[in-house]
C-alpha positions in Angstrom: -65.1 57.3 87.1 -62.3 54.9 88.0 -62.2 51.6 86.2 -63.6 49.5 89.1 -66.7 52.3 89.0 -67.2 51.3 85.7 -67.0 47.3 86.0 -70.2 45.7 86.5 -71.2 41.9 86.3 -73.6 41.4 83.3 -75.5 38.3 82.2 -75.3 37.7 78.3 -78.3 36.1 76.6 -77.2 32.6 77.6 -76.8 33.5 81.2 -73.2 33.7 81.3 -71.6 36.3 83.7 -69.0 38.8 82.6 -67.7 42.2 83.4 -68.8 45.3 81.3 -69.4 48.8 81.3 -73.2 48.8 82.2 -73.8 51.5 79.8 -72.5 49.2 76.9 -75.0 46.5 77.8 -77.8 45.7 75.5 -77.9 44.7 71.9 -74.9 44.3 69.4 -74.8 46.2 66.0 -77.4 43.8 64.3 -80.1 44.1 67.2 -79.3 41.0 69.0 -78.8 40.6 72.7 -75.0 40.6 73.5 -73.3 37.7 75.1 -71.5 38.2 78.5 -68.2 38.4 76.1 -69.7 39.8 73.1 -68.5 43.0 71.4 -70.9 45.4 69.8 -69.8 44.0 66.6 -70.6 40.5 67.3 -67.0 39.4 68.1 -65.6 37.6 71.2 -63.8 40.0 73.3 -60.9 37.8 74.1 -60.6 37.0 70.2 -60.3 41.1 69.7 -58.0 41.3 72.7 -55.8 38.5 71.4 -55.9 40.4 67.7 -54.9 43.5 69.3 -51.8 41.9 70.9 -50.6 40.5 67.6 -51.3 43.6 65.8 -49.0 45.3 68.1 -46.1 42.8 67.7 -46.7 42.8 63.8 -46.8 46.5 64.0 -50.1 46.4 61.8 -51.5 50.1 62.9 -55.1 49.9 61.2 -56.0 46.4 63.2 -54.4 47.5 66.3 -56.6 50.8 66.1 -59.9 48.9 65.1 -59.2 46.3 67.9 -58.7 49.0 70.6 -61.9 50.9 69.2 -64.0 48.0 69.4 -63.1 47.0 73.0 -63.6 50.7 74.1 -66.8 51.1 72.4 -68.5 47.8 73.4 -67.8 48.3 77.3 -64.5 46.6 77.6 -62.3 49.7 78.0 -61.0 48.2 81.4 -59.7 45.1 79.6 -58.5 47.1 76.9 -56.4 49.4 79.3 -55.2 46.4 81.3 -53.9 44.7 78.3 -52.0 47.7 76.8 -50.1 48.1 80.0 -49.1 44.5 79.6 -48.2 44.9 76.1 -45.8 47.7 76.6 -43.7 45.5 78.9 -44.3 42.1 77.1 -44.1 42.8 73.1 -42.0 46.0 72.8 -38.3 46.9 73.3 -37.2 48.0 76.5 -36.9 51.7 76.7 -39.7 52.6 74.4 -41.4 56.1 75.6 -44.7 54.5 74.5 -45.2 53.0 78.4 -45.9 56.7 79.3 -48.3 57.7 76.4 -50.2 54.7 77.1 -50.5 55.4 80.9 -51.3 59.2 80.2 -53.9 58.2 77.3 -55.5 55.8 79.8 -55.6 58.5 82.4 -57.1 60.7 80.0 -59.9 58.1 79.2 -60.7 57.1 82.4 -60.3 60.1 84.6 -60.9 63.0 82.2 -63.6 61.6 80.1 -65.6 58.5 79.8 -63.8 55.4 78.5 -66.3 54.6 76.0 -67.4 57.5 74.7 -66.0 59.5 71.9 -62.8 61.2 73.5 -62.4 57.9 75.6 -62.4 55.9 72.2 -59.7 58.5 70.7 -57.6 57.9 73.5 -57.8 54.0 72.9 -57.1 54.4 69.2 -54.1 56.6 69.9 -52.8 54.1 72.5 -53.1 51.1 70.2 -51.3 53.1 67.4 -48.3 54.3 69.6 -47.8 50.6 70.6 -48.2 49.6 66.9 -45.7 52.1 66.1 -43.2 51.2 68.7 -40.5 48.8 68.1 -41.6 45.4 68.8 -39.5 42.8 70.7 -40.1 39.6 72.9 -36.7 40.5 74.6 -38.6 40.6 78.3 -40.6 37.3 78.1 -37.8 35.8 76.1 -35.4 36.5 78.8 -37.5 35.7 81.5 -38.3 32.1 80.2 -34.4 31.5 79.3 -33.5 32.5 82.7 -36.0 30.6 84.4 -35.0 27.3 82.1 -31.3 28.1 83.3 -32.2 28.0 86.9 -33.9 24.8 86.5 -31.0 23.3 84.6 -28.2 24.2 86.9 -30.4 23.1 89.8 -31.0 19.6 88.1 -27.3 19.4 87.4 -26.3 20.1 90.8 -28.7 17.3 92.1 -26.6 15.0 89.7 -23.2 16.4 90.7 -22.5 17.7 87.0 -21.9 21.0 85.2 -25.2 22.4 83.8 -25.5 22.3 80.1 -26.5 26.0 80.3 -25.8 28.6 83.0 -26.8 32.0 83.9 -24.8 34.6 81.9 -22.6 35.5 84.9 -21.5 31.7 85.6 -19.4 31.7 88.6 -19.6 34.7 90.7 -17.0 35.4 93.1 -14.0 37.7 93.8 -11.2 37.3 91.6 -13.7 35.9 88.9 -14.5 37.8 85.9 -17.1 39.9 87.5 -14.6 40.9 90.5 -15.5 44.4 90.3 -19.1 43.8 91.6 -17.2 43.0 95.1 -16.8 46.6 96.2 -17.2 48.3 99.7 -21.0 47.7 99.4 -20.9 44.0 99.7 -19.8 41.9 102.3 -17.1 39.9 100.3 -15.9 43.5 99.4 -15.4 44.5 102.9 -13.9 41.7 104.1 -11.2 42.2 101.3 -10.8 45.9 102.3 -12.1 47.2 99.2 -13.0 50.7 100.1 -13.4 53.9 98.4 -10.3 53.9 96.3 -11.2 50.8 95.1 -14.7 51.9 94.2 -13.7 55.3 93.0 -11.3 53.7 90.5 -13.1 50.5 89.4 -16.8 50.3 90.6 -18.0 53.7 89.6 -17.0 53.6 85.8 -19.5 53.9 82.9 -19.7 52.8 79.5 -19.5 52.5 76.9 -19.2 56.4 75.9 -17.6 57.0 79.3 -18.2 60.2 81.5 -19.4 63.5 79.5 -16.6 66.3 79.9 -18.3 68.1 82.9 -19.0 65.0 85.0 -15.6 63.9 84.2 -14.4 67.0 85.7 -16.4 66.7 88.9 -15.2 63.2 89.3 -11.5 64.0 88.8 -12.2 66.9 91.4 -13.7 64.5 93.7 -10.8 62.2 93.5 -8.4 65.1 94.2 -10.2 66.3 97.3 -10.9 63.0 98.6 -8.8 61.5 101.7 -7.5 58.6 99.6 -4.5 59.7 97.5 -5.5 58.6 94.0 -2.8 58.4 91.5 -3.3 60.3 87.9 -3.5 56.8 86.4 -6.3 56.0 88.8 -8.0 59.0 88.1 -8.0 58.7 84.5 -9.0 55.1 84.8 -12.1 56.2 86.9 -13.5 58.6 84.2 -12.5 56.4 81.2 -15.1 54.6 79.2 -15.5 50.8 79.7 -14.4 48.8 76.8 -17.8 47.7 74.8 -15.8 44.4 73.8 -14.5 43.7 77.6 -16.8 45.1 79.9 -15.4 43.6 82.9 -11.6 44.0 82.4 -10.2 45.9 85.1 -6.2 46.6 85.3 -4.5 46.4 88.6 -2.8 49.5 90.2 0.1 49.9 92.5 -1.3 50.7 96.0 -4.8 49.5 95.4 -6.9 46.0 95.2 -7.0 45.9 91.6 -8.1 42.7 89.7 
């Protein structure tokens, strides 16, 4: 059964409207009628959800597990899974495999089992524990806020005819600048500059900081040797060399190409 099928508008003791699994409506652990946003333990579900997020950020496994269990057993599993899916991008470091685990646990809880029953609650606990054990970071929201603030600052500075107090990481972005390599044949500017496959193969396709592994480098060398363009040995070796981790955008010039 899907989340939408589980959600149903219910009324609390005071007549307030909420969305709860209809099977979980009724009384709390103390035998009192549950409010619209009240969990079985007598807590407000918004507060429990907030506690879950803070527990994930602070890597408190036990509190995270309890908060997930409380929401799941109280008919708010839909809210729990919605929030956990947000937490993996808002509160965890990028690249954490837990994002895939949370999605799998959610599918098990909702598609194979019932989200509020025993196996569904186990999925909720496992997902919360996985999030709490992952590397916490607010890098995504911090980056988003900084980029938005920088956009506002540079727009205001332009209106005043001034340089912005803070700018985007790329600053000025044009050919012959620090990020010249971006203007290859795949851009209008690069096409106008005549930057074809020679420029792209030599400069635009490089990776770092480890560079290509032995097999990939071998294929690239063969590709360049068989290409219509006659690449020099220096160009071929540069194409498969690692990008300098301290100078990620530095590129040398080669005779016969459009180097920077």
